[in-house]
C-alpha positions as CSV (number, residue, x, y, z in Angstrom):
1,M,152.4,157.1,148.9
2,Q,151.3,160.5,150.0
3,Y,149.5,163.1,147.9
4,R,149.2,166.8,147.9
5,S,147.1,169.4,146.1
6,L,148.8,171.3,143.3
7,G,148.8,174.8,144.7
8,S,145.3,176.1,144.9
9,S,143.9,173.5,142.6
10,T,142.3,170.3,143.8
11,L,144.5,168.0,141.6
12,Q,146.2,165.4,143.8
13,L,149.8,164.6,142.9
14,S,152.1,162.1,144.5
15,V,154.7,163.8,146.7
16,L,157.4,161.9,144.7
17,S,157.3,162.0,140.9
18,F,159.4,160.5,138.3
19,G,161.5,162.5,135.8
20,S,163.3,161.4,132.6
21,W,166.1,164.0,132.4
22,I,169.5,162.5,131.6
23,T,168.5,158.9,132.6
24,F,166.1,158.0,129.7
25,G,168.1,157.0,126.6
26,T,171.4,157.4,128.3
27,R,171.5,155.4,131.5
28,L,168.2,153.6,130.9
29,D,167.2,151.7,127.7
30,Q,163.5,151.1,127.0
31,N,163.3,147.9,129.1
32,G,165.0,149.6,132.0
33,A,162.8,152.7,131.7
34,N,159.7,150.4,131.6
35,E,160.8,148.6,134.8
36,C,161.3,151.9,136.6
37,L,158.0,153.3,135.4
38,A,156.2,150.1,136.5
39,C,157.9,150.3,140.0
40,A,157.0,154.0,140.3
41,F,153.3,153.5,139.3
42,D,152.9,150.4,141.5
43,H,154.1,152.5,144.5
44,G,151.6,155.2,143.8
45,I,153.6,157.7,141.8
46,N,151.2,159.5,139.4
47,F,153.3,162.3,137.8
48,F,155.9,161.7,135.1
49,D,157.9,164.6,133.8
50,S,159.8,165.3,130.5
51,A,160.6,168.0,128.0
52,E,161.1,168.5,124.3
53,V,164.8,169.0,124.8
54,Y,165.5,165.8,126.7
55,L,167.6,163.7,124.3
56,G,166.1,165.6,121.4
57,G,162.5,164.4,122.2
58,E,163.5,160.8,122.6
59,A,162.9,160.8,126.4
60,E,159.3,161.7,125.7
61,R,159.0,159.0,123.1
62,M,160.4,156.5,125.6
63,L,158.0,157.6,128.3
64,G,155.1,157.3,125.9
65,R,156.2,153.8,124.8
66,G,156.5,152.8,128.4
67,I,153.1,154.0,129.3
68,K,151.5,152.2,126.3
69,A,153.4,149.0,127.1
70,L,152.3,149.1,130.7
71,G,148.7,149.7,129.8
72,W,147.9,152.5,132.2
73,S,144.5,154.2,132.1
74,R,144.8,157.8,131.0
75,D,143.0,159.0,134.0
76,S,145.5,157.4,136.4
77,Y,148.6,159.5,135.7
78,C,149.8,162.9,134.7
79,V,152.5,163.8,132.2
80,S,154.3,167.1,131.6
81,S,156.3,168.6,128.8
82,K,158.4,171.8,128.7
83,V,158.9,174.2,125.8
84,L,161.7,176.6,124.9
85,F,164.9,174.9,123.7
86,G,163.4,172.9,120.8
87,T,164.8,169.4,120.3
88,G,168.5,170.5,120.3
89,D,170.8,168.8,122.7
90,N,172.0,169.9,126.1
91,H,169.7,172.8,126.7
92,S,171.4,175.1,124.2
93,V,169.1,177.4,122.3
94,M,171.7,177.6,119.6
95,N,171.3,173.9,118.6
96,S,167.9,174.1,116.8
97,S,168.5,174.7,113.1
98,R,165.9,177.4,112.6
99,P,164.6,180.1,114.9
100,T,161.0,179.0,114.6
101,Q,162.0,175.7,116.1
102,Q,162.7,177.1,119.6
103,G,161.7,179.9,121.9
104,L,158.4,181.1,123.4
105,S,156.6,182.4,120.4
106,R,153.0,181.4,119.7
107,K,154.2,179.3,116.8
108,H,156.8,177.3,118.7
109,I,154.7,176.9,121.9
110,T,151.8,175.6,119.7
111,E,153.8,173.3,117.5
112,A,155.9,172.0,120.3
113,C,152.7,171.1,122.2
114,H,151.5,169.1,119.1
115,Q,154.8,167.4,118.8
116,A,154.9,166.4,122.5
117,L,151.4,164.9,122.2
118,Q,152.6,162.8,119.3
119,R,155.7,161.7,121.2
120,F,153.7,160.8,124.3
121,G,150.9,159.2,122.3
122,V,148.3,161.1,124.3
123,D,145.4,163.5,123.5
124,Y,146.4,166.2,126.1
125,L,149.2,167.2,128.4
126,D,148.4,167.5,132.0
127,F,151.1,170.1,132.5
128,Y,152.9,172.3,129.9
129,L,155.7,174.6,131.2
130,C,157.8,177.4,129.8
131,H,161.2,175.8,130.4
132,R,163.1,179.0,131.2
133,P,162.3,182.7,130.6
134,E,163.5,184.0,127.2
135,A,165.1,187.4,126.5
136,G,162.6,189.7,124.8
137,M,159.7,187.3,125.5
138,S,156.1,188.6,125.3
139,I,154.1,187.9,128.4
140,A,150.9,188.6,126.4
141,E,151.8,186.2,123.6
142,I,152.7,183.4,126.1
143,A,149.5,183.8,128.2
144,W,147.1,184.0,125.2
145,T,148.8,181.0,123.5
146,M,148.6,178.8,126.7
147,N,145.0,179.9,127.2
148,T,144.1,178.8,123.6
149,L,145.7,175.4,124.1
150,I,143.7,175.0,127.3
151,Q,140.5,176.0,125.6
152,Q,141.3,173.5,122.8
153,G,141.7,170.7,125.4
154,K,145.3,170.1,124.6
155,V,146.6,171.3,128.0
156,L,145.1,171.1,131.5
157,Y,147.5,173.2,133.6
158,W,150.4,175.4,132.5
159,G,153.3,177.0,134.3
160,T,157.0,177.8,134.3
161,S,160.3,176.4,135.2
162,E,163.1,178.5,136.8
163,W,161.3,181.8,136.2
164,P,162.0,184.8,138.5
165,A,159.0,185.6,140.7
166,E,158.5,189.0,139.2
167,D,158.0,187.5,135.7
168,I,155.5,184.9,137.1
169,L,153.6,187.6,138.8
170,R,153.5,189.6,135.5
171,L,152.0,186.5,133.9
172,M,149.4,186.1,136.7
173,E,148.4,189.8,136.6
174,F,148.0,189.8,132.8
175,C,145.9,186.6,132.9
176,H,143.7,188.0,135.7
177,H,143.2,191.3,133.9
178,N,142.3,189.5,130.6
179,R,140.3,186.7,132.3
180,L,142.7,184.0,131.1
181,V,143.7,180.8,132.8
182,P,146.8,181.8,134.9
183,P,149.9,179.7,135.4
184,Q,149.3,177.1,138.1
185,L,152.8,175.7,138.8
186,E,156.5,176.5,138.8
187,Q,159.3,173.9,138.6
188,P,162.4,175.1,140.3
189,Q,165.5,173.5,141.6
190,Y,165.3,172.9,145.3
191,N,167.7,171.1,147.6
192,L,170.0,171.8,150.6
193,F,172.3,173.8,148.4
194,H,169.6,175.8,146.6
195,R,167.0,177.2,148.9
196,E,166.7,181.0,148.3
197,R,164.2,181.0,145.4
198,V,161.7,178.5,147.0
199,E,162.0,179.7,150.6
200,R,162.1,183.5,150.0
201,E,161.5,184.7,146.4
202,Y,158.4,182.6,145.7
203,Q,156.7,183.0,149.1
204,P,154.2,185.7,148.0
205,L,153.3,183.6,144.9
206,L,152.7,180.5,147.1
207,H,150.6,182.2,149.8
208,E,148.8,184.9,147.9
209,H,148.3,183.3,144.5
210,G,148.2,179.6,145.2
211,L,151.2,178.7,143.0
212,G,152.1,175.0,143.1
213,L,155.7,173.7,143.1
214,T,157.1,170.5,141.5
215,T,160.7,170.7,142.3
216,W,163.8,169.1,140.7
217,S,167.3,168.0,141.7
218,P,166.6,167.1,145.3
219,L,169.9,165.3,145.5
220,A,172.0,167.9,143.6
221,S,172.6,165.3,140.8
222,G,173.8,162.8,143.4
223,V,176.1,165.0,145.5
224,L,173.9,164.9,148.5
225,A,173.6,161.1,148.2
226,G,177.4,160.7,148.5
227,R,177.9,159.7,144.9
228,Y,181.0,161.9,144.6
229,D,182.7,161.5,148.0
230,E,185.6,159.8,146.3
231,G,185.5,161.5,142.9
232,I,183.4,161.2,139.8
233,A,182.9,157.6,138.8
234,A,182.6,156.7,135.1
235,D,179.0,155.4,135.6
236,S,177.8,158.5,137.5
237,R,175.4,161.2,136.3
238,L,178.2,163.8,136.1
239,A,180.1,161.5,133.7
240,T,177.2,161.1,131.3
241,E,178.2,161.7,127.7
242,G,177.0,165.0,126.4
243,F,176.6,166.6,129.8
244,A,180.1,167.9,130.5
245,W,178.6,171.2,131.6
246,L,176.7,169.6,134.4
247,E,179.7,169.3,136.7
248,D,180.2,173.1,136.8
249,F,176.5,173.6,137.2
250,V,176.3,171.3,140.2
251,F,179.4,172.4,142.1
252,E,179.5,176.1,141.2
253,N,183.2,176.4,142.1
254,K,182.4,175.0,145.5
255,R,183.3,171.3,145.0
256,E,185.2,170.7,148.2
257,Q,182.7,172.6,150.4
258,R,179.7,170.8,149.0
259,I,181.3,167.3,149.1
260,E,182.3,167.9,152.7
261,A,178.8,169.1,153.6
262,A,177.4,165.9,152.0
263,K,179.8,163.8,154.0
264,Q,178.5,165.5,157.2
265,L,175.0,164.6,156.2
266,K,175.9,160.9,156.5
267,T,176.2,161.1,160.3
268,I,172.7,162.5,160.6
269,A,171.3,159.9,158.2
270,N,172.9,157.1,160.2
271,E,171.4,158.3,163.4
272,L,168.0,158.4,161.8
273,G,168.3,155.0,160.2
274,S,168.2,156.3,156.7
275,T,170.5,156.8,153.7
276,R,171.7,160.2,152.7
277,A,169.5,160.2,149.6
278,Q,166.4,159.5,151.7
279,L,167.3,162.2,154.2
280,A,167.9,164.8,151.5
281,L,164.6,163.9,149.9
282,A,162.7,163.9,153.2
283,W,164.1,167.4,153.9
284,V,162.6,168.7,150.7
285,L,159.3,167.1,151.4
286,K,159.2,168.5,154.9
287,N,158.4,171.8,153.1
288,E,154.6,171.6,152.6
289,A,154.7,174.3,149.9
290,V,156.3,171.6,147.7
291,T,153.6,169.6,145.9
292,S,155.8,167.0,144.3
293,V,159.6,166.2,144.1
294,L,161.0,164.9,140.9
295,V,163.4,162.0,141.2
296,G,165.5,160.7,138.4
297,A,166.4,157.2,139.4
298,S,168.5,155.1,136.9
299,S,167.5,151.7,138.4
300,V,164.7,150.1,140.2
301,A,166.9,149.7,143.3
302,Q,167.7,153.4,143.3
303,L,164.0,154.3,142.9
304,Q,163.0,152.0,145.8
305,E,165.6,153.7,148.0
306,N,164.1,157.1,147.1
307,L,160.6,155.8,148.0
308,G,162.0,155.1,151.5
309,A,162.2,158.9,152.1
310,L,158.5,158.9,153.0
311,E,159.3,157.0,156.2
312,V,162.0,159.5,157.1
313,I,159.9,162.7,157.1
314,P,158.3,162.1,160.6
315,R,161.9,161.7,162.0
316,L,162.9,165.3,161.0
317,E,162.4,166.9,164.3
318,P,163.3,170.6,164.9
319,A,166.7,169.7,166.4
320,V,167.6,167.6,163.3
321,L,166.5,170.4,160.9
322,R,168.6,173.0,162.9
323,L,171.7,170.8,162.6
324,M,171.1,170.4,158.9
325,D,170.8,174.2,158.6
326,E,174.1,174.6,160.3
327,I,175.8,172.3,157.9
328,F,174.3,173.9,154.8
329,Q,174.2,177.5,155.8
């Protein structure tokens, strides 16, 4: 395993991390989750990601039960939770029964933190992220609340997920002006189809403010791995019950173009002696601004394949990267 510092901090995270979105409780039962967690940990992965909304909090409970069953020392791993949607299903802010059970108010951020600690069975969260920006949110309220949780020892680092750079900068400037702990990380989508935000929009935050990146969806929910070359299989991520919206999210009305691009990736992967999944992951990791890449394997075999991406990174010479740019321009 390779490790990188989280932005300007000295915290060392594994370049591959393990996420629980969609897979935990849907494609993985507790035994399957424990097997994947054990495999990840044994191969040096030290960062495990979840959120309050993932399966109504059950993903965090499963992760907590797995950590307890495997007997890991608390100083050997990092866990994260994300706050905004409450425990309603499918990332819809309309699903929580009461307004105080969602959002980015001081009340919900605080109570959601306590609930995540209970679900994980830990005394503190390594990372606590605002899952998305919220209309009408108060930068001051968010910053002061996160600072309080850090002072109380309940959170070590805090940040955002899929926030515009201008809002992250507002957070940073407010924290600096008021001598508060600033956000340390952002968790954006980053893959061969989605590059603009990481490669352009966030550049000043990365270079001038030391923001760390823990990116998600490196395989575009399996598209880049060739999972949908011949259509959507019943056992695929896009066919997962309760996630009908994911297909539109992934393809963005460009199904044929994206599947064709993924097929062209196979030729390059074959020449490099890798799978498409390993090549797509290695491409993300080639960007040294990325601290860690979240993978969401639904089996030990799939996770082991993903781990093989580390061996592909040195093979990504400039000519290979230019060819990939041409395919995914």
